[in-house]
One Martini backbone bead per residue (centre of mass of N, CA, C, O) as a GRO file, in nm:
protein
  292
    1MET     BB    1 -10.553  -0.399   2.082
    2LYS     BB    2 -10.602  -0.722   2.001
    3PRO     BB    3 -10.553  -1.013   2.126
    4PHE     BB    4 -10.397  -1.299   2.083
    5HIS     BB    5 -10.509  -1.645   2.031
    6PHE     BB    6 -10.412  -1.951   2.209
    7CYS     BB    7 -10.397  -2.317   2.185
    8HIS     BB    8 -10.339  -2.604   2.421
    9ARG     BB    9 -10.299  -2.944   2.493
   10ALA     BB   10 -10.244  -3.026   2.845
   11MET     BB   11 -10.273  -3.180   3.137
   12ALA     BB   12 -10.587  -3.240   3.081
   13THR     BB   13 -10.602  -2.957   2.927
   14GLU     BB   14 -10.664  -2.611   2.838
   15PHE     BB   15 -10.446  -2.393   2.702
   16GLU     BB   16 -10.404  -2.029   2.721
   17LEU     BB   17 -10.326  -1.744   2.504
   18PHE     BB   18 -10.276  -1.387   2.557
   19ILE     BB   19 -10.146  -1.159   2.308
   20GLU     BB   20  -9.983  -0.846   2.298
   21TYR     BB   21  -9.891  -0.766   1.959
   22PRO     BB   22  -9.804  -0.632   1.646
   23ASP     BB   23  -9.705  -0.935   1.565
   24SER     BB   24  -9.849  -1.230   1.479
   25THR     BB   25  -9.609  -1.415   1.415
   26TYR     BB   26  -9.445  -1.363   1.666
   27ALA     BB   27  -9.665  -1.446   1.868
   28ALA     BB   28  -9.692  -1.740   1.762
   29ASN     BB   29  -9.396  -1.825   1.816
   30ALA     BB   30  -9.408  -1.773   2.122
   31ALA     BB   31  -9.635  -1.966   2.184
   32ARG     BB   32  -9.491  -2.219   2.081
   33ALA     BB   33  -9.259  -2.207   2.285
   34ALA     BB   34  -9.448  -2.228   2.538
   35PHE     BB   35  -9.575  -2.505   2.456
   36ASP     BB   36  -9.316  -2.666   2.446
   37GLU     BB   37  -9.255  -2.634   2.745
   38LEU     BB   38  -9.507  -2.770   2.847
   39ASP     BB   39  -9.448  -3.049   2.722
   40ARG     BB   40  -9.184  -3.095   2.867
   41LEU     BB   41  -9.298  -3.084   3.157
   42GLU     BB   42  -9.496  -3.319   3.127
   43SER     BB   43  -9.266  -3.533   3.069
   44LEU     BB   44  -9.159  -3.495   3.379
   45LEU     BB   45  -9.446  -3.467   3.577
   46SER     BB   46  -9.599  -3.716   3.484
   47ARG     BB   47  -9.737  -4.020   3.612
   48PHE     BB   48  -9.853  -4.111   3.307
   49ILE     BB   49  -9.544  -4.121   3.224
   50SER     BB   50  -9.321  -4.369   3.221
   51ASN     BB   51  -9.036  -4.167   3.182
   52SER     BB   52  -9.067  -3.987   3.398
   53ASP     BB   53  -8.961  -3.859   3.684
   54ILE     BB   54  -9.203  -3.946   3.855
   55SER     BB   55  -9.211  -4.245   3.768
   56ARG     BB   56  -8.923  -4.307   3.867
   57ILE     BB   57  -8.982  -4.252   4.162
   58ASN     BB   58  -9.235  -4.449   4.188
   59SER     BB   59  -9.029  -4.712   4.123
   60LEU     BB   60  -8.898  -4.708   4.388
   61GLN     BB   61  -8.724  -4.836   4.635
   62LYS     BB   62  -8.616  -4.867   4.928
   63GLY     BB   63  -8.325  -4.648   4.919
   64GLN     BB   64  -8.361  -4.532   4.652
   65SER     BB   65  -8.233  -4.344   4.365
   66VAL     BB   66  -8.261  -4.032   4.158
   67ILE     BB   67  -8.216  -3.846   3.881
   68VAL     BB   68  -8.308  -3.511   3.809
   69SER     BB   69  -8.436  -3.240   3.699
   70PRO     BB   70  -8.447  -2.912   3.760
   71GLU     BB   71  -8.760  -2.886   3.746
   72THR     BB   72  -8.827  -3.110   3.943
   73MET     BB   73  -8.668  -2.996   4.180
   74GLU     BB   74  -8.819  -2.728   4.199
   75CYS     BB   75  -9.101  -2.853   4.247
   76LEU     BB   76  -9.024  -3.005   4.508
   77GLN     BB   77  -8.941  -2.755   4.673
   78ILE     BB   78  -9.218  -2.626   4.669
   79ALA     BB   79  -9.367  -2.865   4.796
   80TRP     BB   80  -9.208  -2.862   5.065
   81ARG     BB   81  -9.285  -2.580   5.153
   82LEU     BB   82  -9.597  -2.634   5.156
   83TYR     BB   83  -9.594  -2.866   5.353
   84LYS     BB   84  -9.496  -2.694   5.595
   85GLU     BB   85  -9.700  -2.446   5.580
   86THR     BB   86  -9.963  -2.669   5.591
   87GLY     BB   87  -9.912  -2.922   5.772
   88GLY     BB   88  -9.953  -3.145   5.524
   89LEU     BB   89 -10.200  -3.046   5.321
   90PHE     BB   90  -9.969  -3.040   5.126
   91ASP     BB   91  -9.924  -3.343   4.916
   92CYS     BB   92  -9.749  -3.516   4.658
   93THR     BB   93  -9.793  -3.822   4.797
   94VAL     BB   94 -10.120  -3.871   4.740
   95GLY     BB   95 -10.167  -4.074   4.499
   96GLY     BB   96 -10.255  -4.332   4.653
   97LEU     BB   97 -10.519  -4.213   4.770
   98VAL     BB   98 -10.652  -4.127   4.510
   99ASP     BB   99 -10.672  -4.413   4.396
  100LEU     BB  100 -10.835  -4.541   4.631
  101TRP     BB  101 -11.099  -4.340   4.581
  102LYS     BB  102 -11.164  -4.448   4.307
  103GLY     BB  103 -11.502  -4.546   4.282
  104THR     BB  104 -11.466  -4.563   4.606
  105THR     BB  105 -11.491  -4.673   4.954
  106PRO     BB  106 -11.268  -4.721   5.167
  107SER     BB  107 -11.122  -4.869   5.411
  108GLU     BB  108 -10.967  -4.815   5.703
  109GLY     BB  109 -10.736  -5.021   5.647
  110ASP     BB  110 -10.651  -4.911   5.368
  111ILE     BB  111 -10.579  -4.627   5.465
  112ARG     BB  112 -10.363  -4.700   5.671
  113ASP     BB  113 -10.174  -4.841   5.473
  114ARG     BB  114 -10.132  -4.588   5.283
  115LEU     BB  115 -10.020  -4.385   5.500
  116CYS     BB  116  -9.724  -4.510   5.507
  117SER     BB  117  -9.674  -4.349   5.202
  118ILE     BB  118  -9.727  -4.065   5.340
  119GLY     BB  119  -9.505  -3.805   5.290
  120MET     BB  120  -9.234  -3.588   5.240
  121HIS     BB  121  -9.044  -3.713   5.466
  122LEU     BB  122  -8.995  -3.975   5.265
  123LEU     BB  123  -8.806  -3.770   5.128
  124GLU     BB  124  -8.484  -3.714   4.969
  125ILE     BB  125  -8.371  -3.392   4.901
  126ARG     BB  126  -8.092  -3.320   4.656
  127PRO     BB  127  -7.981  -3.045   4.503
  128ASP     BB  128  -7.666  -3.100   4.488
  129ARG     BB  129  -7.743  -3.392   4.323
  130MET     BB  130  -8.023  -3.419   4.183
  131SER     BB  131  -8.178  -3.598   4.410
  132ILE     BB  132  -8.393  -3.893   4.493
  133ARG     BB  133  -8.508  -4.042   4.798
  134VAL     BB  134  -8.654  -4.328   4.939
  135HIS     BB  135  -8.811  -4.446   5.275
  136THR     BB  136  -9.026  -4.620   5.110
  137GLU     BB  137  -9.288  -4.785   5.006
  138GLY     BB  138  -9.521  -4.662   4.763
  139ILE     BB  139  -9.463  -4.411   4.629
  140ARG     BB  140  -9.696  -4.136   4.498
  141LEU     BB  141  -9.659  -3.908   4.294
  142ASP     BB  142  -9.853  -3.587   4.258
  143PHE     BB  143  -9.891  -3.277   4.047
  144GLY     BB  144 -10.199  -3.182   4.028
  145GLY     BB  145 -10.160  -2.936   4.261
  146LEU     BB  146  -9.896  -2.783   4.077
  147GLY     BB  147  -9.812  -2.819   3.768
  148LYS     BB  148  -9.973  -2.592   3.626
  149GLY     BB  149  -9.852  -2.351   3.779
  150PHE     BB  150  -9.560  -2.413   3.699
  151ALA     BB  151  -9.602  -2.398   3.389
  152VAL     BB  152  -9.702  -2.106   3.375
  153LYS     BB  153  -9.439  -1.977   3.473
  154LYS     BB  154  -9.256  -2.096   3.247
  155MET     BB  155  -9.406  -1.963   3.012
  156ALA     BB  156  -9.353  -1.671   3.102
  157ASP     BB  157  -9.046  -1.693   3.069
  158VAL     BB  158  -9.053  -1.735   2.765
  159LEU     BB  159  -9.193  -1.473   2.688
  160GLY     BB  160  -8.969  -1.297   2.806
  161GLU     BB  161  -8.752  -1.391   2.602
  162TRP     BB  162  -8.951  -1.264   2.367
  163GLN     BB  163  -9.059  -0.978   2.476
  164ILE     BB  164  -9.321  -1.050   2.627
  165LYS     BB  165  -9.554  -0.852   2.836
  166ARG     BB  166  -9.851  -0.883   2.713
  167ALA     BB  167 -10.019  -1.133   2.912
  168LEU     BB  168 -10.221  -1.438   2.924
  169ILE     BB  169 -10.232  -1.730   3.134
  170HIS     BB  170 -10.428  -2.037   3.082
  171GLY     BB  171 -10.473  -2.336   3.298
  172GLY     BB  172 -10.753  -2.378   3.255
  173THR     BB  173 -10.914  -2.448   3.574
  174SER     BB  174 -10.662  -2.357   3.753
  175THR     BB  175 -10.446  -2.126   3.619
  176ILE     BB  176 -10.345  -1.779   3.640
  177LEU     BB  177 -10.138  -1.539   3.444
  178ALA     BB  178 -10.072  -1.198   3.477
  179MET     BB  179  -9.930  -0.975   3.315
  180ASP     BB  180  -9.925  -0.728   3.154
  181ALA     BB  181 -10.140  -0.510   3.050
  182PRO     BB  182 -10.324  -0.388   2.841
  183SER     BB  183 -10.299  -0.082   2.684
  184ASP     BB  184 -10.635  -0.018   2.745
  185GLN     BB  185 -10.582  -0.136   3.044
  186VAL     BB  186 -10.546  -0.222   3.392
  187GLY     BB  187 -10.647  -0.523   3.314
  188TRP     BB  188 -10.733  -0.847   3.321
  189PRO     BB  189 -11.027  -0.997   3.267
  190VAL     BB  190 -11.168  -1.196   3.545
  191ARG     BB  191 -11.406  -1.446   3.594
  192LEU     BB  192 -11.605  -1.544   3.865
  193THR     BB  193 -11.774  -1.863   3.913
  194ASN     BB  194 -12.035  -2.036   4.014
  195PRO     BB  195 -12.055  -2.384   3.982
  196ILE     BB  196 -12.363  -2.415   4.062
  197THR     BB  197 -12.518  -2.138   3.940
  198GLN     BB  198 -12.335  -1.964   3.723
  199LYS     BB  199 -12.268  -1.713   3.880
  200GLU     BB  200 -12.132  -1.420   3.926
  201ILE     BB  201 -11.909  -1.299   4.166
  202ARG     BB  202 -11.654  -1.170   4.003
  203THR     BB  203 -11.434  -0.912   3.867
  204LEU     BB  204 -11.108  -0.909   3.757
  205LEU     BB  205 -10.806  -0.698   3.743
  206MET     BB  206 -10.520  -0.828   3.606
  207ARG     BB  207 -10.172  -0.768   3.731
  208ASP     BB  208  -9.903  -0.922   3.824
  209GLU     BB  209 -10.072  -1.205   3.872
  210SER     BB  210 -10.238  -1.476   4.047
  211LEU     BB  211 -10.473  -1.763   3.985
  212SER     BB  212 -10.648  -2.015   4.170
  213CYS     BB  213 -10.844  -2.331   4.126
  214SER     BB  214 -11.055  -2.536   4.332
  215GLY     BB  215 -11.257  -2.846   4.295
  216LEU     BB  216 -11.553  -3.066   4.280
  217ARG     BB  217 -11.548  -3.242   3.984
  218ARG     BB  218 -11.524  -3.572   4.114
  219GLY     BB  219 -11.605  -3.551   4.428
  220THR     BB  220 -11.342  -3.756   4.573
  221ASP     BB  221 -11.057  -3.564   4.504
  222MET     BB  222 -11.030  -3.459   4.814
  223ILE     BB  223 -10.752  -3.523   5.022
  224ARG     BB  224 -10.659  -3.572   5.347
  225PRO     BB  225 -10.345  -3.664   5.419
  226VAL     BB  226 -10.344  -3.708   5.742
  227SER     BB  227 -10.621  -3.915   5.709
  228GLY     BB  228 -10.747  -4.013   5.409
  229GLN     BB  229 -10.987  -3.824   5.367
  230ALA     BB  230 -11.265  -3.709   5.223
  231ILE     BB  231 -11.340  -3.374   5.104
  232GLN     BB  232 -11.688  -3.190   5.067
  233ASP     BB  233 -11.742  -2.871   5.183
  234LYS     BB  234 -11.632  -2.757   4.906
  235SER     BB  235 -11.669  -2.622   4.582
  236ALA     BB  236 -11.462  -2.367   4.606
  237VAL     BB  237 -11.124  -2.228   4.541
  238TRP     BB  238 -10.950  -1.919   4.572
  239VAL     BB  239 -10.611  -1.801   4.479
  240LYS     BB  240 -10.421  -1.503   4.535
  241GLY     BB  241 -10.099  -1.406   4.375
  242GLU     BB  242  -9.776  -1.433   4.252
  243ASN     BB  243  -9.740  -1.748   4.247
  244PRO     BB  244  -9.876  -2.004   4.065
  245ALA     BB  245  -9.773  -2.255   4.221
  246VAL     BB  246  -9.858  -2.166   4.502
  247CYS     BB  247 -10.159  -2.119   4.442
  248ASP     BB  248 -10.218  -2.407   4.355
  249GLY     BB  249 -10.136  -2.552   4.622
  250ILE     BB  250 -10.316  -2.388   4.819
  251SER     BB  251 -10.593  -2.453   4.697
  252THR     BB  252 -10.570  -2.752   4.768
  253ALA     BB  253 -10.534  -2.723   5.076
  254VAL     BB  254 -10.796  -2.559   5.146
  255MET     BB  255 -11.001  -2.783   5.069
  256VAL     BB  256 -10.890  -2.949   5.354
  257MET     BB  257 -10.956  -2.727   5.547
  258THR     BB  258 -11.041  -2.578   5.816
  259ARG     BB  259 -11.151  -2.292   5.937
  260GLU     BB  260 -10.917  -2.251   6.136
  261GLU     BB  261 -10.685  -2.307   5.936
  262ILE     BB  262 -10.755  -2.076   5.742
  263GLU     BB  263 -10.733  -1.840   5.933
  264ARG     BB  264 -10.442  -1.888   6.012
  265PHE     BB  265 -10.317  -1.884   5.727
  266GLY     BB  266 -10.418  -1.597   5.655
  267ARG     BB  267 -10.254  -1.451   5.883
  268GLU     BB  268  -9.969  -1.567   5.778
  269ASN     BB  269 -10.082  -1.473   5.462
  270PRO     BB  270 -10.172  -1.162   5.370
  271SER     BB  271 -10.094  -1.160   5.048
  272LEU     BB  272 -10.326  -1.340   5.025
  273GLY     BB  273 -10.613  -1.458   4.843
  274ILE     BB  274 -10.929  -1.598   4.979
  275LEU     BB  275 -11.188  -1.806   4.835
  276ILE     BB  276 -11.502  -1.957   4.962
  277LEU     BB  277 -11.721  -2.222   4.864
  278LEU     BB  278 -11.984  -2.362   5.006
  279LYS     BB  279 -12.173  -2.641   4.956
  280GLU     BB  280 -12.425  -2.574   5.163
  281LYS     BB  281 -12.381  -2.250   5.035
  282PRO     BB  282 -12.417  -2.166   4.709
  283THR     BB  283 -12.569  -1.863   4.740
  284GLN     BB  284 -12.351  -1.750   4.894
  285GLU     BB  285 -12.111  -1.574   4.986
  286PRO     BB  286 -11.792  -1.591   4.995
  287LEU     BB  287 -11.532  -1.651   5.167
  288GLN     BB  288 -11.290  -1.407   5.306
  289PHE     BB  289 -10.930  -1.377   5.268
  290GLY     BB  290 -10.722  -1.127   5.275
  291SER     BB  291 -10.614  -1.010   4.954
  292TRP     BB  292 -10.862  -0.799   4.747
   0.00000   0.00000   0.00000
C-alpha cells in the first residue's frame, strides 16, 4: 500500500506527512487535524507573532510575570532540562544574540551587553501556576532550535488519537518522527545527504524513533550562548533518539560544542546517535558518537 502524502507550510518551513491507511479521505482528515495542531502551536510559540505566548514573555519587564498555555509550559520545561544537560549550550533565551549577529559582526562590547540577558536561569518557570517570571530586562526567547521537534511530537499525538499508526512526520529540514513502519517494510527510508557535496551519507530505516538535523544554512546563525560567539566549524549535525523535541534541541547544542564536550555528552547519553560533518573536511566520513 502506497502511503498518502500531505504538505503544509508553517514555522517558516514545509511540513510533510506520509500516512499509510486504507481510506484516503480518513487519512486526509487526520492529516488536516495534525496540521491544525501545528498552526495552533505556531501561534503560541513563535516570537514573530505579536500575541503569542513567547512574544508576551519577551515583552515583560524585570520582575513581571505572565500566564502561558500548557503547551508553552511543556516546551519551556523541555528547554530547561536541555539547558542543564548541555551546560547552557542549548539556551532558548539566545534570541537577542541571534538578532545581534544578523547581517554583521558585532563588537565585543555589544556581545557583553547582550550576554546580560542570556540564560534560562533568568526565567522563573512555575508549572504549578502556569506562569513565567523574568529576572532581567531584554529577555528574548526563541524556540527555533526546539519548536519544530516539539510540534512534530504533538502532531504524532493527534495522529494517534485518529488511530493512525503507520506514519512519517517530516518537519522541513529540521526533524523527522517515524511512527510504525509501512506494512511492507521494516522502516521508513530516510536518506542523509552531505549538504556540501550533495552525496548520500547513509540511508536509515526508521521506526518508532526521531531524527533532527542542524546546519549552517545562513552562515553565522549558530551562536554559542555562554560566549556570544558565532560557531561555524561544523556543516551539519544529525541526532537520532526517541523524543523529537529533545533531538531538535540537542542537534542545536552540538553545533556549538567542542570535540571534548561532544565526546563527554555522548558518553553521558549513550542512547542517542550523533553524526557530525566538519566544515573543513566536507568529503570525509562524519564523526559518529553513540547509538547508530
